[in-house]
C-alpha positions, -999 to 999 in steps of 0.1 A, spaced: 103 -41 28 69 -51 3 64 -77 23 64 -80 58 104 -101 73 80 -118 97 62 -139 70 88 -140 46 93 -174 58 60 -183 58 51 -174 23 86 -193 13 69 -224 27 40 -226 15 42 -212 -26 85 -224 -27 88 -257 -7 48 -267 -6 44 -252 -45 11 -237 -33 22 -202 -58 14 -200 -93 33 -217 -120 64 -202 -133 84 -206 -159 112 -220 -133 81 -248 -134 86 -262 -160 104 -299 -167 141 -292 -181 140 -255 -174 176 -235 -172 172 -193 -175 206 -203 -199 190 -214 -226 177 -185 -245 189 -149 -246 170 -121 -256 185 -99 -286 199 -65 -280 165 -47 -291 145 -66 -264 168 -61 -242 171 -20 -251 133 -21 -242 139 -42 -213 161 -14 -196 142 16 -207 106 1 -192 129 -6 -160 142 32 -160 113 46 -165 96 26 -135 129 39 -113 118 74 -127 79 69 -117 85 55 -80 114 74 -76 104 108 -77 96 130 -56 54 114 -52 65 85 -44 94 86 -16 80 87 13 64 51 2 82 17 23 69 -5 -1 76 21 -31 116 25 -25 117 -9 -22 103 -21 -60 125 11 -68 157 -10 -48 141 -43 -71 140 -28 -101 176 -11 -99 192 -44 -94 175 -60 -119 182 -30 -145 220 -43 -137 215 -75 -148 193 -71 -180 225 -39 -186 252 -69 -180 235 -94 -205 224 -64 -228 266 -56 -233 275 -87 -231 250 -94 -265 263 -63 -278 304 -76 -271 296 -104 -290 303 -124 -251 265 -137 -256 259 -151 -291 221 -152 -299 209 -183 -315 178 -182 -342 156 -202 -309 166 -171 -286 140 -149 -287 149 -120 -309 132 -87 -312 120 -77 -351 149 -58 -364 178 -90 -350 147 -115 -371 148 -90 -405 193 -88 -398 192 -130 -401 168 -131 -426 185 -108 -448 223 -128 -438 206 -160 -449 195 -145 -481 226 -134 -489 242 -172 -482 225 -190 -500 223 -162 -527 261 -166 -526 254 -205 -525 236 -208 -552 206 -220 -530 167 -214 -542 155 -203 -502 120 -224 -503 104 -211 -471 77 -190 -481 69 -159 -466 58 -152 -430 26 -131 -432 29 -102 -413 5 -99 -382 20 -70 -361 1 -42 -376 -34 -66 -361 -12 -58 -321 -5 -24 -328 -42 -17 -334 -51 -33 -305 -24 -17 -283 -34 19 -300 -73 5 -285 -59 -5 -252 -45 29 -249 -74 46 -261 -94 28 -231 -69 38 -205 -71 73 -216 -106 73 -211 -106 52 -175 -81 77 -166 -99 107 -178 -136 92 -162 -114 91 -126 -101 130 -133 -136 139 -140 -146 122 -112 -124 133 -87 -123 167 -99 -161 166 -94 -159 152 -59 -130 180 -47 -158 203 -65 -187 193 -40 
């Protein structure tokens, strides 16, 4: 286990009962997990990322570490829950609403459907186009990735230098 069994009761008491931990979405007044859904696109990305983490920490490099094994168990459980939700969205059992967490593809699909419906009904859409800010965030992601690679390169060079001593 990631945390020793003996510590669980104390941690639970302090974090949950006494509310001393960080505030989470569950602390919001009126929060109900069933009040929102994620689109197929977003759920698929979640499954992909969980698969990546499971592969990484389930690999031979980590297999001897109890904490990594426990993390993999938790990730596999979480992936199963996300996969059920994804299956429900794909099959139509779980209906998405406009205020759900929709990915770019789902938002675009809904926008096109609404435009077609408005056109059929002779309604002129008075809602202006929203500016696309995705380029900013993609550029930011590239900068952060470049910084991460630089730090990894520096660490690798440092390790090589240390090994040669």
